[in-house]
N, C-alpha and C positions, 0 to 999 in steps of 0.2 A: 374554531379549529383547536384540535387537541394538542397536548403538550409534546414538544420534541425532545427526545433524549440527548443529553450532552454528549454521550459516548457513541451516538449513532446519528445518522441522517433520517432515521425512520421515525415517523410519528403515527399516531392512531386516530381514527374517527369511528364514532358510532354510525353504522348504516344498517337500518332495519333491525335494530337490536343486537347487531354483531359488531364487534371491534375489528376494524380492518386496517390494514397497513398501507402507508403512503410514504413517499420519499421526497425529501427537499434537496434538490440538486440545482438550486438556482444559481450557484457559483459557476455552473456550466452553461450559463444562459447564452454565451457566444457560440455553442455548438447545439443548442436546442434543449438544454436542461431547464427544469422548472419544478413545480410541485406536481408529482405524478403518482397515480395509483400503481401499487405493485401487484400485477396480475399474473398469476401462474398460467403456464401453457394448458390450454383446454378450458380455462375458466373465463368468465365474463366480469366478475367482480374482484375487487382487490383481496389479496389473501388475508385470511384470519390467523394463520400459523406464523409464529415469529421465526423459527428456523428457515421456513420457506422465504419469508421476507427478507432475511439476511442474504440468502443466496441470490435472490432477484435484484437486490440492491447492488451486490457485488457485480453481477452481470452488466447492469446498467452503467456503473461507474466505469467498468472496463470498456464499454462501448463508447461513452462519451470521451474517456481518455484517448482511445484510438482515433476518433475523429479529430480531437485537438492535436494530437501528434501528427496525424497525417497532414493537416493543414500546415503545421510548422514546417514539415519536411518538404512540402511542395510549395511553400510560399503562399498558401491560399488563406487569406484572412477574411475575405468577404462572405457574408451570409448569402446562401443560395435558397431562395423560397421555392415551394413546389409550383406556384403559379408561373413565376419567371422561367424556371427550368422546363416546365411543360410546353410553353410557348416556343422556347428555343429548340426543344426536342421535335415538336411538329415542324417547325421551319426546316430543320435539318432532314427530316423524312421527306418533305416535299422536294427539297433541292436535289435529293438523291435521284429522283425521277424513276424510283423503283416501285412506287405505290400509286394505286389509282385514286382519283378523286373521292370515290365512294369510300375507299378504305381510309383515307386521310379524315373525311367528315365523320366517320364512326369513331375512329381514334380520338378526334377532338372532342367528341360528345362524352366518351368515357372519361377522358381526363378532366373535362369540365366538371363532371360529377365528383371526381376524386378531390379536386380543388374545393369545391363547395363543401364537402364533408370534412376534410382535414383543415381547411382554412387557406386563404390565398397566401398569407404571410407565414405559413408553417415551414419551419426549417426542414430541408429535405432530409438531413441525417437524423432528424428527431423522431421520425415515423417508425413505430415499432410494430412487432407481430400482433401485439394486442390491439393496436390502431387498425391494422389491416382486417383483423377479425371483426372489429366493430363496423368497418366500411362494408365488408361482405354481408354482415347480418342486416345492415340497413338497405342494402340493394335488394336482398331477398324479399323484403317488405314494400319495396317501391312499386308504385303503378307502372305498367308497361304501356299505357296509352290505349289498350284495347279492352279495358274493363277487368283486367287480372293483374296479378303482380309479376315482377320479373322472373324469367325463367332461370333455372340453374346455369344453363348454357350462356345467357346473356350476362349473368354475374361473372362467370368464369372468363368471358372475353373482357370485361372491365379489368379483372385482376391481371390478365395477360398484358393488357396496354400498360398498366402501371408497372409491372415487372420489366417490360421493355424499356420503360423510362429509366428504371434503376440500373439496368445494364449499361446504358449510355452514361449515367452518372458515375458509375464505377470506372468505366473506360476513361473519363475525363478527370477522374481523381477528385470528384467533388463530394464523395463519400468514401469511407475506408474500403480496401479490398475485402471482398466477401460480405459486405454489407447488403443484405437482401431481405427486407421484411416481408416481401411477398412470397419469395421462394422458401423462406423458412416457415411460412404459414402452411401447415400441412393438413388443414381441414377445408381446402377449397371445395366448393359445391361441384359435383360431378353431373354434367347434362345427362338427361335420360336419352339412351340410344334408341332411336326409332328409324326404321328404314325410310329413306327419303322417297318422295313421290316421283313416280316415273310412269311411262306408258308401255304397255305390252306392244309387241310389233304390230299386231292387228289393229289396235287402238290408235297407234301413230299413223298407220296407213289410212285409217278412216278420217282422221284430223287433217292429214295432208291432202286427201281427196276434197274434203270440205273447203280447204284453202284454195285448191286449184279451180274449183267451181264457183268460188265466191265472187260476187260482183258488188264492189263498194258503192256506197251512196255518198254523194258529196255532202261533207259536214256543213253546219251553219256558218255563216260569216264569210262565204266565198272561198274558203281554204280548198286546196287541192286534196282530194282523197288519196290515201295510200293505195297504189295499185300494184304493190309487190307482196301481198300477203303469202301467196304460194311460194315465191322465191325466198322470202325471208324465213318462213318456218322451215321450208325444205333445207336452207343453209344451216339453221340450228340443228335440225334432226340428223343431218348428214355430215356434219363435221364435229360435233361435240363441243363447239366453241362456247366460252363464257358469253354472258349477254353483252359486255362492253367489247369484247373481242369481235363478235360477229357485226354489231352495229357500227364499229369503227373499220370495218374492211373497206378498203379501196378497190377500185375496179382492177387496178394493176396487181392486186393480191390474188386474183383468180387467173391461173395460166391453163388455158385450154391446150396449148402445145405440150406442156409437161404433165397435165392431168393432176394438178395440185392446187390447194388453196393454202396460202401462207399467212400465218398470224404473226405480225411484227409491229413494233411500236411505230407511231406516226404522229402527225400534228394534232390528230383528233383525240387520241387517248394513249395511255401507257399500257404495258402488260403487267400482270400480277407479279411474276417472277422471271429470272433469267431463263428458266426452262420453258416459259410460256412462248418464246419465239420458236416456231416450229412450222412444218408443212404437213398437211394431211391430204389423203387421197381425194381427188375429185371423182367421186363415185358416179357411175353412169346415170343414175336417177337425177343427180344434182346437175351433172353436165347438161342433160336434156332441158332441165328447167333454166338454167343460167344462159345457155347458148341463145335461145330465142329472146330472153330478157335482155341480154347485152346487146343484141342486134337492134332492138326496137326502142330502147329507153333513151330519153334525152341525155345529152353529155353531162357529166359530173365527175368529180374525183371519188366520191363515195359511192359504194355499191348500193347502199339503201339510204339515200339523202333524205333530209327534212328541210322543207323551205317555210316553215311556220314563222320564222323570224324575218323572212324576205330573202335572205341569202342562203346559200347551201350550209347546212349544219348536220351534225350527228343526231339521229333520232334518239330521243331519251325515254320516251314512254309510249308503248304501243299496246297497253293493256286493253283498250277498248277494241282495237283490232283483233287481239286474241280472243276476246270474249265473243265478238261477232262470228268468228270462224268456229269457235268452240260449241257454241249453241247449235250451229248447223249440223254439227257432229253428234248431238245429243248430250253434250256436257253442260254443266251449269256455269253461269258467269262467275269468273274468279277461280274456277277449278283447274284452269290450264295456265301455267306460267312458264317463262323461258328456262328456269333452272331445271325443270323436269326433262327438257330436251337433252341436256348434257348427260344425265343419267340414263335416258332412253338410248342415246348413242352408244354409250358404254355397254349397256346390256345387249344391244344388238350386234355390236362389233365383236364381243366375246364369243358370239355363236357363229362367226365367220370362219372360213377356212383360209390358210395361207399356204399355197402350194400343196393342197390336199391334206394338211394337217391343221388342227385347231390353232388359231392365232395365239401368240404368246401374250401373256399379261403385260410384259415389258413394252411390247409394241403398242398396245392400247393405251398404256400409261404415258408414253411419249406422245401419242396423238392427242391426249388430253392436255399436255403441257405439264406433266408431273416428272420430277426427277427420279422417282422410284416407284415400286409397285403397290406400296402400302394403301395408299388412297383408293386404288381400284379394288383392292381386296376388302377393305374396311367399309368403304362409303359408296363407291360408284358401281360396283359389280351387283347385278341383281339376276335372280333366277326366276323366270316367268313360267307361265303355263304353256305358252306357245314356243315350240322348238322349230327354228327355222335355220338350218345349216345351209349356208350359201357361200359363194366366193366373194360377195360384195354386200355392203350394207345397203339395204333398200327397203321401202315400205310401200308395197303395191297392193291395192285393194283386191285386184283380181286373184292374187295368191291367197287371200284369206276371206273369200266370199262366203264360204260355208260357215266359218266362225263368225262373221259379222251378220249374216242373215238379214233379219228385218231392219237392222240399223242402216245397212247399206242401201237397202231398198228405200228407206224413208229419205235418206239423203238424196237419192236419185229423183224421188218425187218432190223434193223440196220441202218436206216436213220433217219434224224431229221427234224422237222418242227417247226415253231414258236409256242409259247404258245398262248393258247386261254382262259386262266382263267381270 
């Protein structure tokens, strides 16, 4: 270790042939101080400039003093580690019942990676912008489990989870007011903006026809085959519901009298946000599908129940069912997934008329469970090649027979050909 100046806490080390500055703030160990590199904003290594080192040291001392004063003011004397607070943060999220199991699982994975990087015993108030920069850089080089590295969007999601944790820490006065190492990090990776996958109206019509004429084969092991492919896919395409919302629908959520489908929280699943509790029109094509289904199906609470565990349960994975239907319509296995249906509904709904005028974006946003129009304009609204102005959302193959051509003929004959859309 290099010599520490008597007039300063700064000491210098040779790194790669360059003399770089470090700070000795171990007398602030109670609030996370130690031997630390003095890294300037936008840099990855400790600074080699003495005036810059003095400024960085002054800022760090001010930060540590602030933490210590805050603890004295609020009577807080215990150390708060990242691992302990991350666990408490996730428990509080779960107890609020405002977040889905999938969201909680994803947040737990993100925070677990943060704990692994910073250290389980790392003092919450000792993490700096430079630390967050290092975390971001590490994530950008981490494998994503699919033979590539983590995307910018995934890294941004990790940083958002950490930022949300610090918001709670500030609210609980475990860090000083304004202490936000994630928010102060202004070089967050930006995800590449790509248009989400969705289906043109004629493609959705062909897929729905493939589902209507699909006859399931009993799976191995004596389990019951799913006999509601058509009704399930129609509900996705004709409500715009999220996957968990549709799979968690109960029979009582479908009102034939009022012609609405209501998404509300229940014992099977939560909803994503407060605005997710909503009713959407029961469009005529969906009414036709569900009326017969409701009259003929065995009694159950769930609209689309699964009995794989013996008792009634919420369906969790129907990708094989989607693949079986999609291949009949000329798509490749894995090409059709439920998230596309929400985008497809939005695109189709934006083309409908409301009392003779184009439907408002706000109406469509509310049907999707959004509190404003921004998500429809930026993410869910798509302009396709097929124009189909109508008073209702519908996907009927007879209306698109010319566009579908041989693809519809192949489906009718029980053969499949590649898509040409």
